[in-house]
C-alpha positions, 0 to 999 in steps of 0.5 A: 500499499502507498505510504501516502494518501491523496486528498481526493482519496481521503475525501472520497473515503470520508464521503462514503462514511468510512470509519477512519483513524485520522490524526492531525499533528498540527498545533491547536490554533491551526486545528481551530482554524480548519480541520477535517475531523481528525484527532488532534495530537500535536507532533510535539505530544505524539511520543507521549500519546503512542500508548493511547494508540497501541490498540491501533498498531496494525490499523490504517492510520492517516496523519496530516498537518499543514503541508505534509512535512510534520505528518511525514515526521509523525509517520516515520516516528510511528512506523519506527515504534511498531505502527505498521500502516501509517499513511501521510496525507500528501500536501496536507491541509494546504492541498485539501483547501486548494482542492476543496476549499474550507 
């Protein structure tokens, strides 16, 4: 499976009502401005929250941020810590807003 997911693929899956585990690794002020319903775990807090996510170690997890850089770091960190299917939203919220608006 591709380690990245496009905004189009994610939107299609959300529109179909798929139950997805989505983690927003941005800061709270960014989340407050615009989000797509992901669970907010800022990148700086992710290490301390991994135990809360252990039950999902083999599930698909989609991470996103503003541009894709922080979520790529989160993806790598999670995969090094036993999470087997972490996908990064290509282009992050910038790509989402460019494609779909807010």
